[in-house]
N, C-alpha and C positions, 0 to 999 in steps of 0.2 A: 396382578391376579387377587383380589379381594382385598389389597394394601399388604399382602404378607410377601417379603423378599424372600430371598433363597435360602438361607440359615434356618431361618423361621419356619419356612416350609419343611426343610430336612427334621428339625427338632420336632415338630407334629408329625410327621410320618414315622417317627421313631416312638414316639409315644403310642402312636397308634398300633404300632407294632406290639409293642409289650403290653397293651390292654387286650388288643384283640388275642393275641397268641399265636405260633406257629399252626396249631392244629386248626383253627378258624380261618385264618387266612384266606385259602383258596377260596371258600365259601364266599367270604365278603368280595373279594377281588372280583368274582361273578356276577355277584347283584353290582356292583359298579360299573363292571361292563356292560349289563342290561339297563341300568338307569341310563348309562351315555346313548346307546343304540336307542332307547325310547323317546328321550330328547329330541335325538337328530331325527326320527320319524315324524314326531310332533312338528317340528322345523319344517320340515320338509311337506309334511301335509297342509300347514298353514301357508306355505308360499303357493302352492298348486290350489289352495282354495280361494288366494287372494288374486290370483291369475283368472281363476274361473269368473269370480263374481266382479271385480272390476274392469278385465280385460287386457290387463298390461302385465308385462313380466317384471318382477322386481328390480332385475339385473339391467333391462333397458331403460330404467327410469333417470333421468338425469337430476340427480341429486344436488347440483350447486344451484339449481333454478330454485330451489324452495328453502335454501340459506338465508335466513333472516338477517344476517349479516350485511347481503348486499342492499338491502333496502335504507339507504342512508336518505332522511328525509331532505337534508341539503342539496346532495346530488340529484334527488329525483325532480325537486323544484328548478335547480339550474337547466336541467335538461329541457324541462318543461317551457321553463320561459327562453331559452334560446334555440329551442324547435323551430323551423321553417313552418309558417302558416299559411302554406302555398295549396294545400288538399281543402276542397270544398267540404262543408259542414255535411250536407245531405244532398241526394242526387239531384235536387231540383235547384238547390242554391249554387249562386255565382262564387267563382275561385275567390278566395281573398289576396289581394295583393298588396296589402300593406303590412308590413312589419309590424311584431307585436311591439317594438319600441317606439316606432312612430305611432301606432293606434295608442299607444299610452301617453305619449306627449300631444297629441290630439284631443284625449279626454281631457287631459290635465289643463290646456288653453282655454277649454269651455266653462271650465268648473269655474264657481264665483268664488273669491276669496273670503277667509270665514272672517267674520269679525267677533271679536270677544267683547263683551260689555263687563264693566268692574263697576262694583258697588261704591257708591263714596266713603271715605275714611270715616269709620265709628259708626257707619249704618248695617244693622244686623241682617243676615240673610234670610229671606223668604220662608217661613215655615209653614207647611200644611198639617194641621192635628191630625186630621182624618187619612191622610196617606200612611201613617205609622202605627 
């Protein structure tokens, strides 16, 4: 409770009783009870307002579905890559019969190999003065 442990709370309570005094204690106790009732009423009103505006009850919401810790990018990518692609893309499209791995190897087989050209030893790299 606000970072206060048991002994600290008792000490604050005793100091509060000494400062307030026994004559005003019932008055302050009643004020505290009224504040707690008002906060509860406001929380219940906010819950009802959310239910009216959004159309869902807070108790019925599956909060685990909105937990950000479940969105591990590595897991999402792994599941997307290992997912079976047998579903059609659109209503008129034919069903895909090639798996993702086979499609990736087919694309890699048709890709030309990249050739790197190196400058001769001691030749400066090309420089475009207008590009900088």
